N, CA, C and O of each residue as an XYZ file, in Angstrom:
600
protein
N      -2.345     -9.066      2.091
C      -2.082     -7.788      2.725
C      -3.427     -7.246      3.186
O      -4.347     -7.066      2.388
N      -3.526     -6.994      4.464
C      -4.789     -6.511      5.021
C      -4.619     -5.103      5.562
O      -3.616     -4.786      6.200
N      -5.603     -4.272      5.301
C      -5.645     -2.924      5.851
C      -6.637     -2.928      6.993
O      -7.814     -3.236      6.806
N      -6.156     -2.585      8.177
C      -6.993     -2.628      9.368
C      -7.780     -1.326      9.506
O      -7.199     -0.241      9.548
N      -9.086     -1.442      9.575
C      -9.977     -0.292      9.715
C     -10.565     -0.279     11.115
O     -11.029     -1.306     11.610
N     -10.544      0.881     11.748
C     -11.207      1.041     13.037
C     -12.714      1.074     12.870
O     -13.462      0.658     13.755
N     -13.151      1.580     11.710
C     -14.569      1.668     11.397
C     -14.900      0.605     10.342
O     -14.588      0.768      9.163
N     -15.529     -0.471     10.781
C     -15.795     -1.594      9.879
C     -16.655     -1.197      8.687
O     -16.399     -1.634      7.566
N     -17.677     -0.368      8.921
C     -18.586      0.023      7.824
C     -17.814      0.754      6.721
O     -18.049      0.512      5.538
N     -16.904      1.639      7.100
C     -16.119      2.378      6.101
C     -15.196      1.443      5.329
O     -15.101      1.532      4.105
N     -14.521      0.554      6.034
C     -13.634     -0.398      5.376
C     -14.379     -1.288      4.399
O     -13.919     -1.521      3.281
N     -15.522     -1.780      4.821
C     -16.322     -2.620      3.932
C     -16.770     -1.847      2.695
O     -16.746     -2.374      1.583
N     -17.177     -0.600      2.893
C     -17.661      0.202      1.772
C     -16.575      0.421      0.726
O     -16.832      0.317     -0.473
N     -15.358      0.726      1.182
C     -14.244      0.917      0.242
C     -14.009     -0.344     -0.580
O     -13.911     -0.280     -1.806
N     -13.919     -1.485      0.088
C     -13.637     -2.728     -0.624
C     -14.822     -3.199     -1.456
O     -14.619     -3.802     -2.510
N     -16.034     -2.949     -1.026
C     -17.210     -3.282     -1.840
C     -17.197     -2.483     -3.140
O     -17.510     -3.020     -4.202
N     -16.836     -1.204     -3.060
C     -16.748     -0.388     -4.289
C     -15.636     -0.894     -5.203
O     -15.803     -0.948     -6.421
N     -14.502     -1.265     -4.613
C     -13.432     -1.827     -5.444
C     -13.888     -3.106     -6.118
O     -13.592     -3.334     -7.291
N     -14.609     -3.941     -5.382
C     -15.088     -5.200     -5.977
C     -16.089     -4.924     -7.094
O     -16.095     -5.631     -8.102
N     -16.934     -3.908     -6.931
C     -17.869     -3.527     -8.003
C     -17.101     -3.051     -9.228
O     -17.464     -3.380    -10.358
N     -16.050     -2.286     -9.011
C     -15.279     -1.705    -10.109
C     -14.367     -2.724    -10.791
O     -14.282     -2.760    -12.018
N     -13.676     -3.562     -9.986
C     -12.655     -4.447    -10.529
C     -13.045     -5.919    -10.570
O     -12.367     -6.712    -11.224
N     -14.113     -6.299     -9.893
C     -14.400     -7.716     -9.722
C     -13.511     -8.239     -8.612
O     -13.198     -7.505     -7.674
N     -13.096     -9.498     -8.702
C     -12.250    -10.036     -7.636
C     -10.758     -9.912     -7.936
O      -9.926    -10.398     -7.170
N     -10.412     -9.249     -9.073
C      -9.009     -9.057     -9.420
C      -8.815     -7.704    -10.100
O      -9.595     -7.327    -10.975
N      -7.794     -6.990     -9.704
C      -7.442     -5.710    -10.317
C      -6.619     -6.020    -11.575
O      -5.393     -5.910    -11.572
N      -7.314     -6.407    -12.644
C      -6.661     -6.855    -13.889
C      -5.720     -5.804    -14.475
O      -4.635     -6.142    -14.949
N      -6.124     -4.541    -14.448
C      -5.315     -3.474    -15.044
C      -4.331     -2.863    -14.051
O      -3.625     -1.909    -14.377
N      -4.288     -3.416    -12.840
C      -3.373     -2.940    -11.793
C      -3.519     -1.433    -11.572
O      -2.529     -0.702    -11.525
N      -4.759     -0.985    -11.437
C      -5.045      0.432    -11.225
C      -4.766      0.871     -9.786
O      -4.543      2.054     -9.528
N      -4.779     -0.065     -8.866
C      -4.447      0.258     -7.481
C      -2.944      0.025     -7.318
O      -2.461     -1.102     -7.427
N      -2.225      1.098     -7.059
C      -0.774      1.049     -6.940
C      -0.413      0.801     -5.483
O      -0.793      1.576     -4.605
N       0.313     -0.271     -5.228
C       0.732     -0.619     -3.870
C       2.259     -0.668     -3.844
O       2.894     -1.324     -4.669
N       2.826      0.047     -2.871
C       4.269      0.108     -2.765
C       4.699     -0.109     -1.313
O       4.059      0.375     -0.379
N       5.786     -0.839     -1.150
C       6.421     -1.013      0.155
C       7.796     -0.379      0.053
O       8.614     -0.771     -0.780
N       8.044      0.609      0.910
C       9.328      1.306      0.906
C      10.086      0.912      2.169
O       9.613      1.107      3.289
N      11.257      0.362      1.961
C      12.098     -0.107      3.074
C      13.292      0.817      3.260
O      13.476      1.767      2.498
N      14.102      0.537      4.276
C      15.329      1.299      4.556
C      15.039      2.784      4.757
O      15.667      3.643      4.138
N      14.082      3.067      5.629
C      13.708      4.447      5.910
C      14.819      5.131      6.699
O      15.269      4.598      7.713
N      15.268      6.301      6.251
C      16.369      6.971      6.947
C      16.017      7.310      8.391
O      14.920      7.779      8.691
N      16.978      7.059      9.275
C      16.807      7.405     10.673
C      15.859      6.512     11.449
O      15.485      6.833     12.577
N      15.463      5.384     10.851
C      14.541      4.479     11.531
C      15.131      3.071     11.589
O      16.123      2.765     10.929
N      14.509      2.246     12.377
C      14.929      0.851     12.493
C      14.922      0.186     11.118
O      14.101      0.520     10.263
N      15.829     -0.745     10.914
C      15.877     -1.473      9.636
C      14.617     -2.296      9.392
O      14.368     -2.726      8.266
N      13.824     -2.518     10.434
C      12.593     -3.308     10.296
C      11.388     -2.453      9.903
O      10.362     -2.995      9.491
N      11.489     -1.150     10.021
C      10.375     -0.266      9.693
C      10.250     -0.111      8.178
O      11.246     -0.148      7.456
N       9.035      0.061      7.717
C       8.780      0.255      6.296
C       7.489      1.047      6.124
O       6.659      1.114      7.031
N       7.337      1.635      4.965
C       6.153      2.436      4.660
C       5.351      1.734      3.573
O       5.904      1.315      2.556
N       4.052      1.609      3.789
C       3.149      1.057      2.777
C       2.383      2.232      2.182
O       1.785      3.026      2.908
N       2.406      2.337      0.863
C       1.740      3.427      0.161
C       0.749      2.820     -0.821
O       1.066      1.877     -1.547
N      -0.449      3.376     -0.830
C      -1.468      2.919     -1.767
C      -2.100      4.147     -2.422
O      -2.484      5.104     -1.750
N      -2.195      4.093     -3.740
C      -2.795      5.184     -4.495
C      -3.204      4.683     -5.871
O      -2.959      3.533     -6.233
N      -3.826      5.563     -6.617
C      -4.225      5.210     -7.977
C      -2.985      5.256     -8.859
O      -2.187      6.189     -8.776
N      -2.831      4.252     -9.695
C      -1.687      4.209    -10.606
C      -1.851      5.292    -11.667
O      -2.950      5.525    -12.170
N      -0.743      5.949    -11.998
C      -0.777      6.904    -13.099
C      -1.016      6.150    -14.401
O      -0.331      5.174    -14.707
N      -1.988      6.614    -15.148
C      -2.321      5.971    -16.417
C      -1.652      6.724    -17.564
O      -1.219      7.863    -17.395
N      -1.571      6.088    -18.725
C      -0.954      6.720    -19.895
C      -1.606      8.063    -20.211
O      -0.919      9.008    -20.601
N      -2.928      8.156    -20.046
C      -3.611      9.422    -20.351
C      -3.172     10.524    -19.388
O      -3.167     11.698    -19.759
N      -2.804     10.160    -18.154
C      -2.298     11.147    -17.195
C      -0.928     11.668    -17.626
O      -0.604     12.835    -17.409
N      -0.136     10.802    -18.231
C       1.228     11.150    -18.605
C       1.326     11.778    -19.989
O       2.351     12.376    -20.317
N       0.275     11.656    -20.815
C       0.332     12.123    -22.200
C       0.217     13.633    -22.335
O       0.521     14.179    -23.395
N      -0.214     14.318    -21.283
C      -0.349     15.772    -21.329
C       0.518     16.376    -20.221
O       0.025     16.613    -19.118
N       1.805     16.629    -20.499
C       2.733     17.053    -19.449
C       2.381     18.385    -18.791
O       2.829     18.653    -17.676
N       1.588     19.222    -19.456
C       1.230     20.513    -18.858
C      -0.043     20.429    -18.023
O      -0.409     21.390    -17.347
N      -0.703     19.305    -18.067
C      -1.936     19.121    -17.302
C      -1.597     18.729    -15.860
O      -0.744     17.874    -15.623
N      -2.272     19.361    -14.912
C      -2.060     19.045    -13.500
C      -2.886     17.816    -13.135
O      -4.078     17.750    -13.435
N      -2.250     16.851    -12.491
C      -2.929     15.649    -12.034
C      -2.873     15.628    -10.513
O      -1.798     15.716     -9.920
N      -4.033     15.510     -9.890
C      -4.093     15.440     -8.434
C      -4.389     14.000     -8.053
O      -5.299     13.367     -8.588
N      -3.596     13.500     -7.116
C      -3.772     12.114     -6.690
C      -3.872     12.052     -5.177
O      -3.121     12.712     -4.459
N      -4.793     11.262     -4.717
C      -4.905     11.007     -3.277
C      -4.148      9.723     -2.982
O      -4.185      8.768     -3.759
N      -3.469      9.717     -1.862
C      -2.767      8.499     -1.472
C      -2.988      8.270      0.011
O      -3.319      9.187      0.763
N      -2.799      7.046      0.403
C      -2.820      6.683      1.812
C      -1.504      5.975      2.075
O      -1.040      5.169      1.269
N      -0.921      6.288      3.207
C       0.345      5.648      3.535
C       0.467      5.545      5.044
O      -0.142      6.300      5.802
N       1.272      4.586      5.444
C       1.491      4.381      6.872
C       2.852      3.732      7.070
O       3.228      2.807      6.351
N       3.574      4.232      8.052
C       4.841      3.596      8.406
C       4.534      2.500      9.407
O       3.923      2.736     10.450
N       4.964      1.313      9.072
C       4.817      0.159      9.952
C       6.088      0.067     10.780
O       7.191      0.212     10.252
N       5.934     -0.177     12.089
C       7.087     -0.162     12.990
C       7.213     -1.463     13.795
O       7.179     -1.438     15.025
N       7.359     -2.585     13.106
C       7.511     -3.848     13.844
C       8.892     -3.962     14.487
O       9.827     -3.256     14.110
N       9.002     -4.857     15.459
C      10.282     -5.093     16.145
C      11.216     -5.975     15.331
O      12.421     -6.012     15.578
N      10.653     -6.687     14.355
C      11.472     -7.529     13.487
C      10.796     -7.594     12.117
O       9.681     -7.098     11.949
N      11.453     -8.190     11.161
C      10.910     -8.220      9.800
C      10.326     -9.579      9.421
O      10.126     -9.859      8.239
N      10.053    -10.416     10.405
C       9.571    -11.777     10.143
C       8.312    -11.790      9.267
O       8.270    -12.496      8.260
N       7.295    -11.021      9.642
C       6.040    -11.047      8.872
C       6.220    -10.477      7.470
O       5.719    -11.049      6.501
N       6.927     -9.357      7.350
C       7.154     -8.773      6.030
C       7.984     -9.720      5.167
O       7.670     -9.918      3.993
N       9.021    -10.298      5.724
C       9.850    -11.238      4.955
C       9.030    -12.431      4.479
O       9.196    -12.887      3.348
N       8.152    -12.935      5.331
C       7.292    -14.066      4.960
C       6.345    -13.665      3.820
O       6.168    -14.413      2.859
N       5.737    -12.474      3.939
C       4.838    -11.981      2.889
C       5.582    -11.813      1.567
O       5.105    -12.262      0.525
N       6.749    -11.167      1.604
C       7.508    -10.933      0.371
C       8.005    -12.233     -0.249
O       8.052    -12.356     -1.473
N       8.371    -13.192      0.571
C       8.796    -14.499      0.063
C       7.643    -15.184     -0.663
O       7.821    -15.742     -1.746
N       6.469    -15.135     -0.061
C       5.284    -15.725     -0.686
C       4.945    -15.002     -1.988
O       4.600    -15.636     -2.985
N       5.045    -13.676     -1.971
C       4.759    -12.897     -3.184
C       5.747    -13.255     -4.297
O       5.344    -13.447     -5.445
N       7.021    -13.344     -3.967
C       8.028    -13.680     -4.986
C       7.793    -15.081     -5.555
O       8.021    -15.322     -6.741
N       7.341    -15.989     -4.714
C       7.088    -17.367     -5.144
C       5.848    -17.458     -6.035
O       5.862    -18.175     -7.036
N       4.767    -16.733     -5.681
C       3.498    -16.866     -6.400
C       3.249    -15.767     -7.427
O       2.491    -15.963     -8.377
N       3.889    -14.604     -7.237
C       3.667    -13.485     -8.150
C       2.315    -12.812     -7.954
O       1.843    -12.088     -8.830
N       1.697    -13.051     -6.807
C       0.378    -12.464     -6.552
C       0.153    -12.340     -5.050
O       0.843    -12.960     -4.241
N      -0.827    -11.526     -4.709
C      -1.239    -11.385     -3.316
C      -2.664    -10.866     -3.293
O      -3.205    -10.476     -4.328
N      -3.263    -10.860     -2.137
C      -4.608    -10.325     -1.960
C      -4.556     -9.069     -1.101
O      -3.794     -8.983     -0.138
N      -5.383     -8.097     -1.472
C      -5.680     -6.953     -0.611
C      -7.021     -7.239      0.026
O      -7.942     -7.698     -0.650
N      -7.148     -6.975      1.320
C      -8.435     -7.186      1.984
C      -8.542     -6.290      3.204
O      -7.531     -5.861      3.760
N      -9.766     -6.008      3.619
C      -9.930     -5.237      4.850
C      -9.869     -6.156      6.063
O     -10.198     -7.340      5.999
N      -9.438     -5.564      7.165
C      -9.438     -6.259      8.454
C     -10.028     -5.292      9.472
O      -9.992     -4.074      9.294
N     -10.568     -5.857     10.532
C     -11.214     -5.030     11.546
C     -10.789     -5.517     12.915
O     -10.846     -6.710     13.211
N     -10.369     -4.594     13.733
C      -9.951     -4.936     15.086
C      -9.179     -3.779     15.676
O      -8.752     -2.869     14.965
N      -9.006     -3.824     16.966
C      -8.258     -2.752     17.612
C      -7.462     -3.324     18.770
O      -7.736     -4.413     19.275
N      -6.482     -2.561     19.164
C      -5.673     -2.974     20.314
C      -4.893     -4.240     20.041
O      -4.338     -4.427     18.958
N      -4.858     -5.104     21.035
C      -4.072     -6.336     20.934
C      -4.889     -7.519     20.423
O      -4.354     -8.615     20.258
N      -6.200     -7.304     20.167
C      -7.038     -8.386     19.647
C      -6.607     -8.763     18.232
O      -6.177     -7.912     17.452
N      -6.727    -10.031     17.921
C      -6.460    -10.496     16.568
C      -7.542     -9.920     15.661
O      -8.727    -10.069     15.961
N      -7.172     -9.265     14.560
C      -8.188     -8.679     13.691
C      -9.012     -9.755     12.991
O      -8.585    -10.901     12.847
N     -10.189     -9.353     12.567
C     -11.056    -10.200     11.748
C     -10.817     -9.811     10.293
O     -10.893     -8.630      9.951
N     -10.533    -10.776      9.442
C     -10.245    -10.518      8.030
C     -11.502    -10.762      7.198
O     -12.153    -11.797      7.340
N     -11.843     -9.807      6.327
C     -13.004     -9.944      5.450
C     -12.541    -10.548      4.129
O     -12.439     -9.852      3.118
N     -12.264    -11.847      4.147
C     -11.728    -12.524      2.961
C     -12.710    -12.507      1.792
O     -12.302    -12.619      0.636
N     -14.002    -12.366      2.090
C     -15.001    -12.323      1.019
C     -14.878    -11.051      0.177
O     -15.444    -10.974     -0.913
N     -14.141    -10.054      0.677
C     -13.934     -8.810     -0.060
C     -12.520     -8.700     -0.638
O     -12.135     -7.646     -1.144
N     -11.757     -9.779     -0.564
C     -10.372     -9.761     -1.036
C     -10.303     -9.451     -2.526
O     -11.163     -9.851     -3.310
N      -9.262     -8.733     -2.881
C      -9.029     -8.335     -4.266
C      -7.651     -8.845     -4.676
O      -6.649     -8.477     -4.064
N      -7.594     -9.684     -5.696
C      -6.318    -10.246     -6.150
C      -5.507     -9.191     -6.890
O      -6.038     -8.417     -7.687
N      -4.206     -9.178     -6.605
C      -3.276     -8.244     -7.233
C      -2.035     -9.011     -7.674
O      -1.678    -10.028     -7.078
N      -1.394     -8.527     -8.703
C      -0.139     -9.118     -9.159
C       1.026     -8.146     -9.002
O       2.160     -8.573     -8.783
N       0.765     -6.869     -9.111
C       1.846     -5.888     -9.077
C       2.056     -5.343     -7.668
O       1.131     -4.831     -7.037
N       3.273     -5.463     -7.198
C       3.681     -4.914     -5.909
C       5.035     -4.248     -6.124
O       5.957     -4.863     -6.661
N       5.149     -3.011     -5.709
C       6.379     -2.253     -5.886
C       7.143     -2.249     -4.567
O       6.631     -1.796     -3.543
N       8.354     -2.752     -4.601
C       9.190     -2.827     -3.400
C      10.432     -1.996     -3.684
O      11.206     -2.297     -4.593
N      10.609     -0.939     -2.885
C      11.707     -0.009     -3.132
C      12.428      0.314     -1.837
O      11.907      0.113     -0.740
N      13.626      0.811     -1.994
C      14.404      1.323     -0.880
C      14.255      2.847     -0.891
O      14.260      3.461     -1.957
N      14.125      3.452      0.278
C      13.893      4.894      0.361
C      14.963      5.689     -0.393
O      14.652      6.708     -1.009
N      16.204      5.241     -0.353
C      17.268      5.998     -1.017
C      17.154      5.977     -2.540
O      17.794      6.782     -3.216
N      16.352      5.072     -3.084
C      16.189      4.986     -4.537
C      15.009      5.804     -5.049
O      14.734      5.803     -6.249
N      14.308      6.502     -4.160
C      13.116      7.251     -4.553
C      13.480      8.713     -4.762
O      14.037      9.370     -3.883
N      13.147      9.204     -5.956
C      13.416     10.598     -6.300
C      12.128     11.361     -6.533
O      11.036     10.802     -6.437
N      12.261     12.639     -6.840
C      11.104     13.520     -7.009
C      10.118     13.030     -8.064
O       8.926     13.321     -7.961
N      10.568     12.312     -9.051
C       9.676     11.843    -10.111
C       8.932     10.559     -9.784
O       8.090     10.117    -10.565
N       9.229      9.961     -8.655
C       8.593      8.692     -8.282
C       7.266      8.928     -7.576
O       7.102      9.897     -6.834
N       6.335      8.037     -7.818
C       4.989      8.145     -7.250
C       5.008      8.088     -5.715
O       4.102      8.611     -5.065
N       6.014      7.469     -5.148
C       6.125      7.352     -3.688
C       6.711      8.596     -3.027
O       6.653      8.727     -1.804
N       7.265      9.494     -3.805
C       8.035     10.614     -3.256
C       7.242     11.475     -2.266
O       7.685     11.679     -1.136
N       6.094     11.973     -2.674
C       5.344     12.900     -1.817
C       4.855     12.232     -0.535
O       5.101     12.772      0.544
N       4.169     11.074     -0.597
C       3.748     10.489      0.674
C       4.917     10.105      1.576
O       4.811     10.213      2.798
N       6.018      9.662      1.001
C       7.176      9.288      1.804
C       7.790     10.510      2.477
O       8.196     10.436      3.637
N       7.865     11.639      1.761
C       8.423     12.859      2.349
C       7.615     13.301      3.563
O       8.180     13.792      4.539
N       6.292     13.129      3.507
C       5.454     13.473      4.649
C       5.824     12.665      5.879
O       5.861     13.208      6.983
N       6.095     11.392      5.712
C       6.478     10.540      6.847
C       7.882     10.860      7.335
O       8.131     10.878      8.541
N       8.794     11.112      6.417
C      10.171     11.378      6.816
C      10.290     12.710      7.540
O      11.080     12.834      8.475
N       9.515     13.713      7.122
C       9.584     15.015      7.805
C       9.008     14.909      9.216
O       9.476     15.597     10.124
N       8.000     14.056      9.414
C       7.440     13.860     10.756
C       8.423     13.139     11.666
O       8.485     13.414     12.864
N       9.190     12.217     11.095
C      10.103     11.422     11.938
C      11.336     12.216     12.358
O      12.009     11.847     13.321
N      11.641     13.304     11.647
C      12.816     14.101     12.015
C      12.444     15.328     12.839
O      13.323     16.058     13.296
N      11.131     15.563     13.033
C      10.731     16.740     13.828
C      10.702     16.414     15.294
O      10.388     17.278     16.113
């Protein structure tokens, strides 16, 4: 899974910091990655990718404490689900995937920075109708859904 950055220096910096923090694998699965499918009012091929810090036990142990989380999300709008289906099939077969930065714009094939790839095992795949207020995907998904209905 590659995240395309318009600014190569920024993309490299983010992944370099992750590599310093996690090494080449996110062993504790601190980076939460979710793919939300079946977005209401959109093509069946569209999906939302959400990335944020995973809630840790210490975050959940104090219910009166306010936890602020930053997330990044984007609705992908392909004409078909071929690439996503291929990725998910590979993930189901291997139980792992890589996160990496990519750089490129327009119709050019992006350049992938495989030397900064970070191995992951946990991927959350959900349907939009199964996400409720208590789910980590709720807030970023609501932002996308409200934009699509305006």
